[in-house]
N, C-alpha and C positions, 0 to 999 in steps of 0.2 A: 679594544686592547691596547694600543698606542695613543687610545687617544686620554686613558686611564692617568699612564706614564707619562703622559706632558702634562696635563693636566696638575697631578701629584710633583714635577720636576716645576714645576714652572708657581704652585703651588711655596715649593720650600724655598726658590729660590729667592722669593717676596718675603718671605717668611728673615730668609736669612741679611738682605739686603735691606729691613729694617728695622730689626736690633739695631747692625751696625749700626743706622743712622741715630737708633734713639742711644748707644753707649759713646756716639761722639758727641749730643749733647748734655748729657749727664760729665762731663769730662768738660766738654766749655765750663757750664758752671760752675765747676769742683776746683778749674782752674781761676775763674776769681774769687775763690777760697785762703789760694796756697797762699804762704807768708813768705813774704821778701823780707827784704835785708832790711827794709825800713818801716815796713810794719809788723817785721817780730822786737827791733826795738823800742816799737812804737806802746807794745804788747809785751815788752818786758818791764820800759818803766812808766807804764799804768799799774801793774804789776807789785812792782817797787815800792812805790809811793801810798797806793793805798796797803802795804801790807805797813809801811809805814806809818801810818794815819790808822792802822789799831793797834802799835805797838803801842805808839801815845796814846793811845787813848784808854789802854789798860792799866799802862801806870799813871794815869789822870785821877783815874779809877782806885788803883791802889793808895795811892798820896790821898784820895780823899777822905778813907776810909780812916788810914792811922790817922791820918789827923784830926780828926775826929774821933779819937780814939787817945790820942795824948791830953797831960795835965791841963790844968792856964797856963804854966809857968812855961813850960814848953811850947806852949802856938806861942804865947805870946814873944819870945823868943824869935820862934819859926818868924811869925809876921813884921817882924825887923829886920832876918834877915833879908824875906819878899821883897821887901822896899827899896832897899839898896840897892835889891836885880837889877844892875846895867844890861839888855836888854839887846842892845848894838857890842856889845863887846863881848856879851856870850860867858853861857851860865860858869864854864869855869872860870874863868876870872872873875868877874860878879860873886861868882861864890867865895870865894877866897879872900876877897877885900872885906867881907861880909863875917869868916871868920876872924881877918885876922883887927876890925873893927869891934868885935863884941869884944875879946880876949883883953 
């Protein structure tokens, strides 16, 4: 009877020891996955860039659809305006210059 209790006790202690050890190995794996401030900033930047790219693509697609629906005279005026676009100056400044040159 004492032998059975000793065997059961050793078995339970072994289970507790092994389960504790498994948890620490899992914790070590999860510690590698945790975000630090630098990885958080990198992920935030990646998310922001992906979002901006998606919004630009949607706006570009909408612009191409609307451009196809314009009458020919409006298309000509718009192409003249976009040919004068100065990419280095930025859209607002060159757009205003294009408007003033067509008026």
